[in-house]
C-alpha angles and dihedrals in degrees: 000000000000122000123227113248125202093229090060092050120103128197114211129178144182133180112255119231089208127029112265096001117119109244122225116299095243130070098042123145128226111233128216118228151161091209140359116188100170110148145154115273129186138189112241129209120203116201116250094193113137110227130177090240087062096223137112110277100194146356122197136192117235138180117007125221141159120241136165146091138280112204130185150151110267117252134164112269096003101100101018093120091055094043091049089049094049091051091042098230130092120243110262132188124243106226114248117254109232139178092033129150106226136188122193115203137165137052100253131351088043131208120225107196128187125205097225140003127039132273088208095054087049092052108256111149136185106274093032118130113226138183136198100227103169141028133077091286123151105276091246091061098055124090102005128138108248119183114215111229097172133013132193128166094275103021141056114194108206147165123217105247095221092047096247121138134256123218115236107238145132171004086238115187128216090021124163127207121191141186103224116227121350141298137225133179142171100282127216092223138006097050120186126224106205128179130178141211105225120192127203105202116193100199095181092061097022099238130144131199113186111197108204132201093022116172132176109254100174130002120197124193113192124190116193116193096241108019138062122293111254136203126206121186123191107211132201126191149164112244146328132241119200126204138168090237136054112270100207117062122215096346117199113267118263118265116269099200118136124265121255123232131187092239087068109057147036133280119196125186119187089350096305126108110237133194101182096081113123099185142344134196128188124196123199110193121189100188094226114187138172143182128218118233133209114261098025134083093203129064116248096225149339108239119211119234127191120319101243116189129188145125146149142261133196126215145165111279099234099125137041094217099097091036090057092043083062095044094046093041092235124180112232138160134245125207124181117183117180130188135198093230142350090269116128094241099029119157112262150177122213132194120200123190105182096186127032138150122209115238101192147009103196116168126202127215142219144095092312141066111309114249123202122203118211120190115197140192118214116220136198109273097226089174093064135085147098113356093011126103095249136048118254088242146097093237134008124189130197119196121188092211100041 
């Protein structure tokens, strides 16, 4: 008898149209992973009956459920469906801005000015990554990732993410500015409630386990200072069906985009780029809950709660700014923009938290550099919205491959 091996296991998924109902067998997606531990779990009831033989009379299985984690290394496009589900809004493109007259000025940060119209009206926000993709610009100005650090109607202030320079020039006619990929964020209205049917297919022993009604309960992003960014999703679901053949037929191949690392990218706290951070973690908690019912051994749904986002970061203690942000209960912003390489137009993922409060400023000690740990709570940005430089949200995400 053959044994199942992890390297022969495939994780496949597809969004469900109805909660807990297997979708069609075509159109699934293979998912990259470092680990997937989804499994059937059951309540168990041990008899409390007292008998003269002084032993347990019975033991029964109860309500069924799916539980486990899907872990991976963060890469553009790979986990977009799960990130969108956690934030409860589908990724959507921002329409390219064409036919503009644009002038570039400054020596870094740079100003990208348009002669007419409004960046804000067209949907550009602080923390967005933009590219100049058309127009008779100097070659070194085209197709570079530029992180918007401030936005007004006529002006974008930005830094080039790979540290290269822009050439001051303009006005350049018939220019185009784009936001690569797509964006999502926790919306104020119109929230989605997505679930997935996730298959573990063991090709070496030809066995399938299809986990139904799977939702993202928590999603953790971790950024070590010298390693790859990782993602961990705690999933909850309704039930599992088993078969001796794969359920999904001809799934789409897994993504091949590069992995992001904290050494390639930009971290901004309170609107200031920092290079002293020694680690950062971000948790998105969906508050999924469920109640068992009489007459069924599966739960009818997993109901979403609030989207609660927080985390912590560590940094060298060489300034009192963030310590005083904590002491004074200041509201600041946090922007994390990560790329797959140092190329000018590298793929990327960004996380923008427009309104956070620090919850601690705890310093360690020893014969070394002092490190301070700041916890933070992300808050709904009720000052954001259409025509304003930030989203009305707790967290927005831009993915160049979404």
